[in-house]
Structures are given as structure tokens and as C-alpha cells.
C-alpha positions in Angstrom: -116.2 37.9 40.8 -115.1 40.5 38.1 -117.6 40.4 35.3 -118.3 42.7 32.3 -121.5 44.7 33.3 -124.7 43.9 31.5 -124.7 46.0 28.3 -128.5 46.1 28.1 -130.2 47.5 31.1 -133.2 45.7 32.6 -136.2 47.8 33.5 -139.4 45.8 34.4 -142.3 46.3 32.1 -144.6 49.0 33.4 -147.6 47.2 32.0 -147.0 44.2 34.3 -147.3 46.1 37.6 -147.3 43.2 40.1 -145.4 39.9 40.6 -148.4 37.8 39.5 -149.0 39.6 36.1 -145.2 39.5 35.6 -145.2 35.7 36.3 -148.4 34.8 34.3 -147.5 36.8 31.3 -144.6 34.4 30.5 -147.0 31.4 30.8 -150.1 32.8 29.2 -149.3 35.9 27.1 -145.8 35.3 25.8 -145.5 33.8 22.3 -142.4 32.0 21.2 -142.0 30.8 17.6 -141.7 27.1 17.0 -138.3 25.5 17.0 -137.1 22.3 15.4 -136.1 19.9 18.1 -135.5 16.1 18.3 -136.0 14.1 21.5 -133.6 11.3 22.2 -133.9 8.6 24.9 -130.7 7.8 26.8 -130.6 4.6 28.8 -129.1 5.5 32.3 -126.8 3.2 34.3 -129.4 2.2 36.7 -131.6 0.5 34.1 -133.9 3.4 33.5 -133.8 6.3 30.9 -134.0 10.0 30.5 -135.1 12.0 27.5 -133.1 14.8 26.1 -134.6 17.4 23.7 -131.9 18.7 21.3 -132.0 21.8 19.2 -131.8 20.8 15.5 -129.1 22.5 13.4 -125.6 22.1 12.0 -123.4 22.5 15.1 -119.7 21.8 14.8 -117.7 19.8 17.3 -116.4 22.9 18.9 -119.7 24.9 18.9 -120.6 26.1 22.5 -123.3 24.0 24.1 -126.1 24.9 26.4 -127.7 22.4 28.8 -131.0 23.5 30.4 -132.6 22.0 33.5 -136.3 22.8 33.6 -138.6 23.7 36.6 -141.4 21.7 38.3 -143.5 19.9 35.7 -141.6 21.8 33.0 -140.4 20.7 29.6 -140.1 21.8 26.0 -143.6 23.3 26.4 -142.2 25.8 29.0 -141.8 29.3 27.6 -138.3 29.7 29.1 -137.2 26.6 27.5 -138.2 27.6 24.0 -136.7 31.1 24.7 -133.3 29.7 25.8 -133.3 27.5 22.7 -134.1 30.5 20.5 -131.3 32.5 22.1 -128.9 29.6 21.7 -129.9 29.2 18.0 -129.3 32.9 17.4 -125.8 32.7 18.8 -124.9 29.6 16.9 -124.9 27.3 20.0 -126.1 23.8 20.4 -128.7 23.3 23.1 -130.1 20.4 25.1 -132.9 20.2 27.6 -132.8 17.3 30.1 -136.3 16.1 30.7 -136.4 14.9 34.2 -137.8 11.5 34.9 -141.6 11.4 34.5 -141.4 14.7 32.5 -140.7 13.0 29.1 -143.0 11.4 26.5 -143.5 8.1 28.3 -143.4 6.6 31.9 -140.0 5.6 33.3 -139.2 2.0 34.2 -138.2 2.5 37.8 -140.3 3.8 40.7 -138.0 6.8 41.3 -139.0 10.2 39.9 -137.3 13.6 40.1 -137.0 16.2 42.9 -135.4 19.5 43.8 -132.1 17.9 45.0 -131.7 15.1 42.6 -128.3 15.6 40.8 -127.4 12.2 39.6 -129.1 12.4 36.3 -127.9 15.9 35.4 -124.3 14.9 36.4 -124.5 11.9 34.2 -126.0 13.8 31.3 -123.1 16.4 31.6 -120.6 13.6 31.4 -122.3 12.1 28.3 -122.4 15.5 26.5 -118.8 16.4 27.4 -117.5 12.9 26.3 -119.3 13.2 22.9 -118.0 16.9 22.4 -114.7 17.0 24.3 -113.7 20.2 22.4 -116.8 22.2 23.1 -117.5 24.4 26.1 -120.6 23.7 28.0 -122.7 26.2 29.9 -125.6 25.3 32.1 -128.9 27.0 32.9 -131.3 26.0 35.6 -134.8 27.4 36.0 -136.8 27.3 39.2 -136.6 23.8 40.5 -134.0 23.2 37.9 -132.0 26.1 39.2 -132.0 24.5 42.7 -130.9 21.3 41.1 -128.1 23.2 39.3 -126.9 25.0 42.4 -126.8 21.6 44.3 -124.9 20.1 41.4 -122.3 22.9 41.4 -122.0 23.0 45.2 -121.9 19.3 45.9 -120.0 18.0 42.7 -118.3 21.2 41.3 -114.7 20.0 41.5 -115.6 16.7 39.8 -117.4 18.3 36.8 -115.7 18.0 33.4 -113.4 20.9 32.5 -115.7 21.8 29.5 -118.2 23.3 32.0 -117.4 27.0 31.8 -120.2 28.5 33.7 -123.8 28.5 34.9 -126.9 30.5 35.4 -129.6 29.7 37.9 -132.8 31.6 37.5 -135.8 32.2 40.0 -134.4 29.6 42.3 -136.3 28.4 45.5 -133.1 28.4 47.5 -134.9 27.4 50.7 -137.4 24.8 49.8 -139.3 24.8 53.1 -139.9 28.5 53.1 -140.8 28.4 49.4 -143.3 25.6 49.9 -145.0 27.6 52.6 -144.9 30.8 50.7 -146.3 29.7 47.4 -149.7 28.7 48.8 -150.4 32.2 50.4 -153.0 34.4 48.9 -153.0 34.6 45.1 -150.0 32.2 45.1 -152.4 29.3 45.7 -153.3 29.5 42.1 -149.8 28.3 41.2 -149.9 25.6 43.8 -153.2 24.2 42.6 -151.9 24.2 39.0 -148.9 22.1 40.0 -151.0 19.7 42.0 -153.3 19.1 39.0 -150.4 17.7 37.2 -148.4 16.1 40.0 -151.1 14.0 41.7 -152.4 12.2 38.7 -148.9 11.5 37.6 -148.0 10.1 41.1 -151.1 7.9 41.1 -150.2 6.5 37.7 -146.7 5.6 38.9 -148.2 3.9 42.0 -150.5 1.9 39.7 -147.5 0.7 37.7 -145.5 -0.2 40.9 -147.7 -2.0 43.4 -145.0 -1.7 46.1 -145.8 1.9 46.2 -149.3 1.3 47.3 -148.9 2.9 50.7 -148.1 6.3 49.0 -151.7 6.4 47.5 -152.5 8.8 50.4 -151.0 11.4 48.1 -154.4 11.6 46.5 -155.6 13.7 49.4 -152.7 16.2 49.2 -154.0 19.8 49.0 -150.7 21.6 49.2 -147.2 21.1 47.8 -145.9 20.4 51.3 -148.5 17.7 51.7 -147.6 16.3 48.3 -144.0 16.1 49.1 -144.7 14.6 52.6 -146.8 11.9 51.1 -145.0 11.1 47.9 -141.7 12.8 47.0 -140.1 12.3 50.4 -140.8 8.6 51.1 -140.2 7.7 47.4 -136.8 9.1 47.6 -135.6 8.0 51.0 -136.3 11.1 53.1 -138.1 10.9 56.4 -140.8 13.5 55.5 -141.1 16.7 53.6 -139.2 18.7 56.2 -136.3 16.4 55.9 -136.4 16.5 52.1 -136.5 20.3 52.1 -133.6 20.6 54.5 -131.4 18.2 52.6 -132.4 19.2 49.0 -132.2 23.0 49.5 -129.4 24.7 47.7 -128.9 27.6 50.1 -126.4 25.8 52.3 -124.1 24.8 49.3 -123.9 28.1 47.5 -120.7 29.2 49.1 -119.0 26.0 47.9 -119.6 26.8 44.2 -116.4 27.1 42.3 -117.6 27.7 38.7 -118.6 31.1 37.4 -122.3 31.3 38.3 -125.0 34.0 38.0 -128.0 33.8 40.3 -130.8 35.8 38.7 -134.0 36.3 40.8 -136.6 38.9 41.3 -137.2 40.3 44.8 -141.0 40.1 44.2 -140.9 36.4 43.0 -144.2 35.1 44.4 -142.6 31.7 44.8 -140.1 32.7 47.6 -140.1 35.1 50.5 -137.7 38.0 49.7 -135.8 37.6 52.9 -134.3 34.4 51.5 -132.5 36.5 48.9 -130.8 38.5 51.7 -129.5 35.1 53.0 -128.3 34.2 49.6 -126.3 37.4 49.3 -124.7 36.6 52.7 -123.9 33.0 51.7 -122.0 34.0 48.5 -120.4 37.3 49.8 -117.0 35.7 50.2 -116.9 33.6 47.0 -115.4 35.2 43.8 -117.3 32.7 41.6 -120.9 33.7 42.3 -122.7 36.8 41.0 -126.0 37.8 42.2 -128.5 39.9 40.3 -131.7 40.4 42.2 -133.8 43.2 40.6 -136.8 44.5 42.5 -139.4 43.4 40.0 -139.7 40.5 37.5 -141.9 37.8 39.1 -141.1 34.2 38.8 -139.2 33.5 35.5 -140.7 36.7 34.1 -138.1 39.5 33.6 -140.2 41.2 30.9 -139.2 44.6 29.7 -140.1 47.0 26.9 -143.6 48.3 25.8 -146.5 45.8 25.4 -146.3 46.2 21.5 -142.6 45.2 21.5 -141.6 43.3 24.7 -138.2 41.9 25.2 -137.2 39.3 27.7 -134.2 40.0 29.9 -133.8 36.6 31.5 -132.6 34.4 28.7 -130.6 37.3 27.1 -128.8 37.9 30.4 -128.1 34.2 30.8 -126.7 33.9 27.4 -124.5 37.0 27.8 -123.1 35.6 30.9 -122.4 32.1 29.5 -120.9 33.6 26.4 -118.1 35.2 28.4 -117.1 31.8 29.6 -117.4 30.3 26.1 -115.2 33.1 24.7 -112.6 32.4 27.3 -112.6 28.6 26.4 -111.7 28.8 22.8 -108.2 30.2 23.1 -107.4 27.2 25.4 -108.6 24.9 22.7 -106.5 26.7 20.0 -103.4 26.6 22.1 -103.8 22.9 22.7 -104.3 22.3 19.0 -101.1 24.0 18.0 -98.9 22.8 20.8 -96.2 20.3 19.8 
């Protein structure tokens, strides 16, 4: 795919010399200014609901719009969510964050939760946004788990997406879920795994308490790895045989070649959540499609991409995502103008 080269070169911060410091800086050291947002609850067709965090501001009916899909146990508290909203606000865009089921402010009504291959809620939210703003281009960003969901959405449902969808960016994606699940628990990476489980297991047990028919899934309390958690809870809850079946069917790697929207895949080779060999397979999968661009810098960690000196850091990920989406937005407006003046 022919794209304008990035005007701002990324060079990984020298003071974050390893993948773990690059990853943890975003979570622990990065400071994002507060943003004014409002959370709306949208009732879904299956009798449940999702919550959508919306950037406050005076956006017109043709203002470009951003839809963000967060990572595992993410939300508006995630540094990348606040950063993407900040970037959107600076460019005059509207921005929405879909809070996956169980990641909002209150428990969902139904037993189902969210997972790496669940695309029905994002698809429905895209439809709602484009119906409400039919003259506005929509760009999508998915981060980590949300990036896998986004790639699945584009690969499985791309031709059926509304025409307002002009492009997508998937950042730090675990393209092969089985290998990612095995990899994250190795060495220092076990710190991330334990942090996820400290949130996931209590949430799963609360869901089981609210839905007695899920009582057999209480074995999830004994999970010590993400694989064990998905084997005991995520897979059976969502109709998969086991974790291996879930990972095989929910991984985005096999569908990347079917993407037909302009898409940027941004991942660091040193991402501690994924073996680097997977990115070589990603390159091979998309080599023949003109729609997918890959950018795999050697350093950056997981959703890190910090550059500049420690006294004035800047963050390449959200800037690059916005630059990429902005190209699609710019191409969309002349179409709207032509349609408006046509007899």
C-alpha cells in the first residue's frame, strides 16, 4: 500500500534500554493530563449493554471520529486511551472508547464477557456511530487485545463495514494467542501475567456468583497462568472447547490477508507479550495485500514507543496512529463535498 512516509522519525528512548522498562514506563511513569469525558450506556440487541466513554467537546456532524478498542482489563484509566483521546482532541476529532463487557462501571446483565476474538459488540458500536454521524469518517484503533479484536473485525467483517470506516491502526497485537499466552509468563513477563490475574480472577468469581449456572467454572479460582484462566473460564463461557481451541479460533494472524481497509500494524520486535518470530509470520501473511502496512521497530516494548529525552519525552504510538488515520480522513471529505453539491 502506498502511504506517505512518517514525517517524524521514531527513535526509541535511550533511557528505557530494555523491553520491560519501555513497557512499564507507560503504565507507571507516564503522566497524561485529565480529559473531560462522559460515559454512556448503550443497550445491546441481546438484552445486555455496553458502555462507551466519549470525549467531551463541540464536534460537528462531519468531524472525523475515532473509535478505540482497549486491551485486556483496560479502560479510560489506560495511558494509551487517554493519550489517543488527547491526540484526537488536538486534531479536532471526536473520540469514543468502547468499554468491553465487564470493563465498565457496573456488572453486565448476561453471563457472557469479552475476549480476544469477540467482534459482535465492536461491529454493533461501529454501526451505531455511523448511523448517528453518517457524514463523518470513522477511524479505528485497537490496542493489544483490542488490536486483535480489530484485526478480526476487519478480516472477518470488512466488506460489511459501513463506508464511513476509512482506516484502522492495530498496536502491539498478540496475533497468535497461544504463543502469546505461553510467552508472557516467561521470566520477568510473569509480572504482567500475575497483574492481569489479580483483576481477572476476582471479576470472574463475581460473575459466577451472579449467575449460579456458571458454578462449574469456579475452578478458575485455582488459575495461576493466563492459559489456565482461559481454559477454566473464558473458553467454556464463550463456547470454546478449551483454551487451545479459543486461541486457535480467536487469533487474528490467519485473517490478516483478508483485510481490505487501509490498516497499520504497529508492534515492537522486543514486545515482551509476543515472541518476535510471530511478527515475521505477520509480514508474510500481509505481503500480498495492498491494504496493510506493517511497522515493526526493533524497540518499544508493549504499547510503549517512547522517544526523546527523559526531561521531554514524546510518544510515537498515538501520534503515528493519528497521522495514519488522518490520511484516510482527508480523503473522505472531498467525497462528502461532491455528494453535497451533486444535483
